[in-house]
C-alpha positions in Angstrom: -21.8 5.2 -11.3 -25.5 4.9 -11.0 -27.0 3.7 -7.7 -27.6 0.0 -7.6 -30.7 -1.9 -6.7 -30.9 -3.0 -3.1 -31.2 -6.7 -4.1 -30.9 -9.1 -7.0 -27.5 -7.7 -8.1 -24.4 -9.8 -8.3 -20.7 -9.1 -8.5 -17.8 -11.5 -8.8 -14.6 -11.0 -6.7 -11.6 -12.5 -8.5 -9.1 -13.1 -5.8 -5.4 -13.8 -6.3 -4.7 -16.4 -3.6 -1.5 -17.7 -2.2 -0.8 -20.5 0.2 2.8 -20.7 1.5 4.7 -23.9 1.4 5.3 -25.3 4.9 8.9 -25.3 6.0 10.3 -28.7 6.8 13.1 -29.6 9.0 15.2 -31.0 6.1 14.7 -27.8 4.2 16.2 -25.9 7.2 19.2 -28.2 7.3 20.0 -28.1 3.6 22.8 -25.6 4.1 24.9 -28.3 5.7 24.3 -30.8 3.0 26.9 -31.3 0.2 23.9 -31.6 -2.3 22.3 -28.3 -1.2 21.5 -25.8 -3.9 24.2 -23.3 -4.5 23.7 -19.6 -3.7 22.1 -17.4 -6.2 24.5 -15.2 -8.3 22.1 -12.3 -7.5 22.5 -12.8 -3.7 20.5 -14.5 -1.1 19.9 -11.7 1.5 16.9 -12.0 3.8 15.3 -9.1 2.1 15.6 -10.8 -1.3 14.5 -14.2 0.0 11.4 -12.6 1.6 10.3 -11.2 -1.8 10.1 -14.6 -3.4 7.9 -16.7 -1.1 7.4 -20.3 -2.2 3.9 -21.8 -2.3 0.8 -22.4 -4.3 -0.7 -19.5 -6.3 -4.1 -19.5 -7.9 -7.1 -17.4 -8.8 -10.5 -18.0 -7.3 -13.8 -16.4 -8.2 -16.6 -15.6 -5.7 -20.0 -14.4 -6.9 -22.2 -12.6 -4.4 -25.5 -10.8 -4.2 -24.6 -7.2 -3.2 -26.0 -3.8 -2.6 -24.6 -0.7 -4.1 -23.3 0.8 -0.9 -21.4 -2.3 0.2 -17.7 -2.2 0.4 -15.3 -4.8 -0.8 -14.4 -5.5 2.8 -18.1 -6.2 3.5 -18.1 -8.8 0.6 -14.9 -10.5 1.8 -16.3 -10.8 5.3 -19.5 -12.4 3.8 -17.3 -14.9 1.9 -15.2 -15.6 5.0 -18.3 -16.3 7.2 -20.6 -18.1 4.8 -18.7 -19.4 1.8 -14.9 -20.0 2.3 -13.4 -19.7 5.7 -10.0 -20.4 4.3 -9.8 -17.0 2.5 -7.3 -14.8 4.3 -7.2 -11.0 4.5 -6.3 -8.4 7.1 -8.5 -5.7 8.6 -9.0 -4.0 11.9 -11.2 -0.9 12.4 -13.1 -1.2 9.1 -13.5 2.6 8.8 -10.3 3.7 7.0 -8.5 4.8 10.1 -6.0 1.9 10.7 -4.8 1.2 7.2 -4.4 -2.5 7.8 -6.6 -3.7 4.9 -4.7 -2.1 2.0 -4.7 -4.3 -1.1 -4.7 -3.9 -4.9 -8.2 -3.5 -6.3 -8.2 -3.8 -10.1 -4.5 -3.2 -9.8 -4.8 0.0 -7.8 -3.6 0.1 -4.1 -6.5 1.1 -1.9 -8.3 0.4 1.4 -10.8 -2.4 1.1 -13.0 -0.8 3.7 -13.4 2.4 1.6 -13.7 0.7 -1.8 -17.4 0.7 -2.8 -18.6 -2.1 -5.0 -20.4 0.5 -7.2 -17.1 2.3 -7.9 -14.9 -0.7 -8.7 -17.1 -3.3 -10.4 -16.4 -3.3 -14.1 -18.3 -4.8 -17.0 -16.5 -4.4 -20.0 -13.5 -2.0 -19.9 -13.8 0.7 -22.5 -10.0 1.0 -22.9 -7.0 -1.2 -22.3 -4.1 -0.6 -19.9 -2.4 1.7 -22.4 -5.4 3.9 -22.9 -6.6 2.5 -26.3 -10.0 1.2 -27.0 -9.9 -2.6 -27.4 -11.7 -3.9 -30.5 -12.3 -7.2 -32.2 -13.5 -7.7 -35.7 -16.3 -10.1 -36.6 -15.0 -12.0 -39.5 -18.5 -12.8 -40.9 -19.8 -9.2 -40.8 -16.7 -7.1 -40.6 -18.4 -5.2 -37.7 -16.0 -3.8 -35.2 -17.2 -4.0 -31.6 -15.7 -3.3 -28.2 -14.0 -6.2 -26.6 -14.9 -7.2 -23.1 -12.6 -8.4 -20.3 -15.2 -10.0 -18.2 -18.5 -11.7 -19.0 -21.6 -10.5 -17.1 -23.8 -13.1 -15.4 -26.3 -14.9 -17.4 -29.3 -13.2 -15.8 -28.2 -9.8 -16.8 -28.0 -8.5 -13.3 -24.2 -9.0 -12.9 -22.1 -5.9 -12.3 -19.0 -7.6 -13.5 -15.7 -8.5 -11.9 -13.5 -6.9 -9.2 -10.0 -8.2 -9.2 -8.2 -8.4 -5.8 -4.6 -9.0 -5.1 -2.2 -8.3 -2.3 -0.5 -4.9 -2.0 2.2 -4.6 -4.7 5.9 -4.2 -3.7 5.6 -6.5 -0.7 6.1 -10.2 0.0 2.8 -12.1 0.4 2.2 -13.9 3.7 -1.1 -15.5 2.5 -3.8 -14.6 0.0 -4.5 -10.8 0.4 -2.1 -10.4 3.4 1.1 -8.6 2.5 4.1 -8.5 4.7 4.5 -4.9 5.6 7.3 -5.4 8.2 10.0 -4.1 5.8 8.1 -0.8 5.5 7.7 -0.6 9.3 11.4 -1.4 9.8 12.4 1.4 7.4 10.3 3.9 9.5 11.8 2.6 12.7 15.3 3.0 11.2 14.8 6.7 10.8 13.8 7.4 14.5 10.1 8.2 14.2 9.9 10.3 17.4 10.7 13.7 18.6 14.3 14.4 19.4 15.2 17.1 21.9 18.3 18.0 24.0 16.7 16.7 27.1 17.0 19.9 29.0 14.0 20.7 31.1 13.0 24.3 30.6 12.2 26.3 33.7 10.8 29.7 34.5 12.6 32.4 36.5 11.2 31.1 39.7 12.4 27.6 39.1 9.1 26.0 38.0 8.7 23.8 34.9 8.0 26.0 31.9 4.8 24.3 30.6 4.8 26.7 27.5 8.2 25.6 26.3 6.8 23.7 23.4 3.9 26.0 22.7 3.4 26.3 18.9 1.9 29.0 16.8 -1.0 28.1 14.5 1.4 28.4 11.5 3.9 26.0 13.2 1.2 23.5 13.9 -0.2 23.6 10.4 3.2 23.0 8.9 3.3 19.4 10.0 -0.3 18.6 11.1 -1.4 17.2 7.7 1.4 14.6 7.8 0.2 13.3 11.2 -2.8 11.9 9.4 -0.7 9.2 7.7 -2.1 5.8 8.7 0.9 3.8 7.3 -1.3 1.7 5.1 1.4 1.2 2.4 -0.7 2.3 -0.5 1.9 4.9 -1.5 4.6 2.1 -1.4 2.4 -0.2 -3.5 1.9 2.5 -6.1 5.6 3.5 -6.2 7.4 2.0 -9.2 10.8 2.4 -7.5 9.9 0.7 -4.2 10.8 -2.9 -4.1 11.0 -3.7 -0.4 14.1 -4.4 1.7 16.9 -2.0 1.3 16.3 -1.0 -2.4 14.4 2.2 -1.5 13.4 3.4 1.9 10.0 4.1 0.5 7.6 7.1 0.5 6.0 6.0 3.8 9.3 6.4 5.7 10.1 9.7 4.0 6.6 11.1 4.9 7.3 10.0 8.5 10.5 12.0 8.5 9.0 15.0 6.9 6.5 15.1 9.8 9.4 15.6 12.3 11.5 17.8 10.1 8.5 20.2 9.8 7.9 20.1 13.6 9.3 23.2 15.3 9.8 21.1 18.5 12.2 18.7 17.0 15.9 19.5 17.2 17.4 16.9 14.9 16.5 18.4 11.5 20.1 18.3 10.1 20.5 14.7 11.4 17.3 13.6 9.7 18.1 15.3 6.4 21.5 13.6 6.4 19.9 10.2 7.2 17.6 10.3 4.2 20.2 11.8 1.8 21.4 8.3 0.8 21.4 6.1 -2.3 18.4 4.2 -0.9 16.8 7.4 0.4 15.6 10.4 -1.5 18.3 9.9 -4.1 16.4 6.8 -5.3 13.1 8.8 -5.7 12.4 9.4 -9.4 9.6 12.0 -8.7 7.0 9.9 -10.5 4.4 11.0 -7.9 2.3 7.9 -8.3 2.4 7.8 -4.5 0.2 10.9 -4.3 -2.7 9.5 -6.4 -3.4 6.6 -4.1 -3.1 8.1 -0.6 -6.4 7.3 1.1 -6.1 10.4 3.5 -5.2 12.8 0.8 -1.6 13.5 1.6 0.3 14.9 -1.5 3.1 12.4 -0.9 5.1 13.4 -4.0 5.1 17.1 -3.2 6.1 16.4 0.4 9.1 14.3 -0.8 10.0 17.0 -3.3 10.1 19.5 -0.4 12.5 17.1 1.4 14.7 17.0 -1.7 14.7 20.8 -1.8 15.7 21.0 1.9 18.5 18.5 1.3 19.9 20.5 -1.6 19.7 23.7 0.5 21.6 22.1 3.3 24.3 21.0 0.8 24.6 24.5 -0.8 
């Protein structure tokens, strides 16, 4: 996209907002009431309940003067500080290293701190979601023109609209803040740490062998790429299978396990392969590889998961 002017240019952030309904004491005690609502036939597990938070949902537009090199996070901070202090979103480092500000931008999971206004603002879309050009027919002239999704500002300097929503696949805490605790719990469930036999290696003269875990460059390279994962959840938000809870362990947890399975210092490879070879593990993966497209640090998540599948099959052979 062409470089934008340093001033006099506007963009509209269309934010999908959510405000949870406050819990009341009588709501907590409903289970003991003879008039309490009956349990859902589809189950009322904590994981299912967490995916359907109750509260007010609405869409709110914010129009700002922007520069071309500003990020969406920059704009949200401006809104928070000068326009609407009630707008809620999560961020920490602001430089794409912590992964805490992942959200859906125009429907695509990405990091707000790395998403440039110039790359995401859209004035009309040339094609629809199915890849076809959207057209309308002028009844008076029979001229066929491209349909627009958003209307530019009246002064002609508007870039268009950027639509923001919380990360898909997760329950929403508030506004753009998704509850990523289920993802973190899945990672913890699979023991995200080196496992060794606990024996301290020593040299012939009885001293501690400091070279016990020395790795070759090839051994280091095998897992080093996976250590760059920032657990942002973008791969989970892009995965059509992941639904939170126990439905699918998720690509983030599988990548975390691949990091240890590929580590020559770890001694629990068979245990890890067995742990992920479950109905909610790699057996649930459909190899869509949507997870690879959205990784902000460039990990080929789909390929890494496919390698795990190959290792599981080799173990079973």
